[in-house]
N, C-alpha and C positions, 0 to 999 in steps of 0.2 A: 392340349395337343402335344404330342411327343416329338422332339426334334433330334436330340443327341442320340448317340449310338452306344452300343456295348463296347466295353474296353477290355481287350484280351490282356490280362496281366496275371502274374503269378504272385500269390500272397507271400509276404516276407517271412511269415512264420509257418509256412506249410507248402504243400505241393499242388493245391487245388488251383485251377485256372478259372477266372471269372468269365463266364459266358455272356454276361449282360452288362456292358459298360454303361456309364451314367447316361440316363435318358432325361432330356430337359424340355419342360414346357415353356414356351416363350410366346409373346404376342406377335402376330404378323406385322411387319413393317418393312418398308423399303424407301429408298430415297434416291436422289440423283447421284450419279457417280461414275465409277470406272467402267470401261468397256474393254473386255479382253477379246481380241480377235485372233483368227487363224486357228490352228489345230492344237495349240498349247494351252496352258492354264494361265498364261500371262506373258509378259515380255521380259527378256533379259538382255540388256545391252542392245535393244532395238530389234531383237529377233524373237520368234515364238520359242517358249521354253517349256519342255515337257518334264515334269517332275518325276521322281522315283516314288512309286506308290508301294509302301510296305504291305506285305501280306499280313493276314491275321496272325499266322504262326511266327512271322518275323517280329511283330510287335510283342508277342508273348515272350519270345526269346530275348529281346532287348531289355524288357522290363526285368526279367530274371537275371540277366547279365549285369545290369546296372546295380542290382542289389548287393553284388559282391565285387563291384569294379573299384579298383584303386584309382581314384581320380585326383590324386595329389591333395590340393587344398580343399577339395569338396568331398564330404562324407558320402559313402555309397548310398546311405538312406536319403540324403538330400537329392542326389542325382536321380534315384528311383522316383522320388516324389515329383521332381520336375517332369520326367517322362510321363508319369501318370496324369498330371495336369494337362500336358500338351495333347495327349491322345484322348483322354476322357472328355475334354471340353473343347478341343480345337483352338485353344488360345494361341495367339502369335507368341513367339519366344519372348519378345520384349514385354508383352503383356503379362506373361506368367512370372518372369523374373522380377518385374516391378511390383508385384502384389505385396501389399502391406498387411500386417496383422489386422488392421482396421477394415481391410477389404474382404476379409474372410468371415462369413457368418455360418458357423457349423449348425446352429439351431435351425435357421431357415434353409441351410444347404445351398449357398450361392456365393459367388464372387462378385465384387463390384469392380469392374474394369473401368478405370478412370481416364477420360480424355484420350482415347486411342483413335487415331485417324479422325480427330475432331469430335468424337462422340464418347459418351459414358454409357455403359450398358450393364445389366445384371445378367450373370451367367449361372444358372442353377446346375446342381450336380446331385448324384444319388448317394445312397447310404454307403456303398462300397468305397467311394472316394472320400466321403466324410470320415470314415474309420481310418483311412490312410492319413488323412490330414491331422487327425487327433494324435496318431503316432508321430507324425512329423513335428508337432508342437512339443512333444516330450523330448525328442531328439534335439530340437532347437534349444530347449531349456538346458539340457545337459551341456551343449556346446558353450552357451553363455556362462554357465557356472564354471566350466573347466578353464575358460579363458579370462574370467573375471572382466568381461567386456560390457560396456554400456549397451543396452539393447538398441540396435539401429532401427527397429520397427519393421524391417522387411521379413516376409515369410521365410524365404530361402536364404540360408547363411552359409558362408565358408567356414572351414574349421577354425579360423581365426576369430570368429564371432562377428565378422564384418558382413555387410550385405553382399550377396552374390551379384557381380556385374554381368551384364548381358554377354560381353565378349568371353568371359571365363566360362559361362554356362554353355555357350556355343562350342568353345574349344573342348570342354569335357565331353559333350555329346559326340563331337567328331572323333575324339580319341576312342570312344566306345565303339562307334561304327567301324573304325579302322581295325580295332582289336577283334571284332566279331566277323571280319571279312566282308563287310557290306560296302566298304569304301576303300579305294586304293591307298597304299601307304603314303603316297605323296600326291600333291596336286589338289585341285578344287573339284575334280570330277566325283561322281557318285552321290549318294543321298546326303542331304543336309538336315540340320535340326528342324527346318521348316516342314520337312516331309511328314512329320507327325500330324500337323494340321491338315495336310492334304489327305492323309490316310483316314483321319477322323471323318472328313466330308465324304470321301469315296465309299468307305465302309458303311456309313449311315445310309447313303443313297442306295447302295447295293442291298442292304437289309430291307429297305422300304420296297424295292422292286420285288424281292422275294415274298414280302408280306402282301403284295398286291395292291398297295395304296397308290393314289394318284400323285405321282412324283411332282408334277408341275404345280399342283395345289400346295405342296409342302415346301417348295423352294423358297418362298418368302419367309417362312418360319426359320428355315436353316440359315438363310441370309442374315436375318436379324440376330440369330443366336451367335453367328460367327463374326458379326460386326462389319459385314460388307456394306458399302455405301449404296450398292445397287444389286438387285437380284441377278443381273447379268454376270456379276463377279462370282456367283455361286453356280449359275447355269453351266458354266464351262466344265464343271466336274462331271457332267453327264457323259462326256466323251473322254474321260480320263483313262479308262481301262477298256480292253477288249470285252471283258465280261459285262461291263455296264452298257457298252454299245450293243452287244448281242442281246442283252435283256430288253433294251429299248426297242430293238428291231422286232423281237418276238412279241412285245406288247403291241407294237404298231400293227404287226401282221394279224394278230388275233382281233384287234379292233376293226381292221379293214374287212376281215372275213365275216365277222358278225354283222357289220354294217351292210355288207353286200347281201347277206341272207335276209335282212329285214327290209331292204329297199324294194 
């Protein structure tokens, strides 16, 4: 069963746009855990928080911009790789940054996400991301050779050859968002690095609606893939955008109409 969604990105050595982001088969599972209430996708300082949901075109644009972005101590290729991982797999920022080489299996095409929110999970990915990861490994090798640095074991490195810290990764993404006009020049308002995870979930659910699949039957799969401790943490995405809510209303109306005709 397929859970993940297509990732809109522009190839580093070409102009083609991927129309089919990594799709991931996972086993359905759910457990006790968080309950998000209200109209938001969670809480922020005790109040409902509504995230910014990137459009498909915005994700494509940001991936392309990251490929040429001057991020200071972070190579543009590393920043691009980080955004691809975040959007293609929906990993949390900390999960992506903390990936070790030993957590990346290009042959089986999966990540091992260790002890995140108290759980370890396997996150599969497709051929397109595997190819990008192979390029990233080459870039990584060049950085280590140029700096004569002892390999720290992390997948994502700074230009110094040191492992990329989560704070530095967050700052680099925020600078990119500001440069591309998606985030104000000052302050904490506007989209955050975490929005790539939200976009992953919302875009996957939207695609499923268009494909006519039973969304509620798929939610446990998406929940397990994203590492939510409870399917309720995933269900809140169903009301994340007007499009999703409209699609859900249309589906309900069709179901009600056909039920009335057969009763």
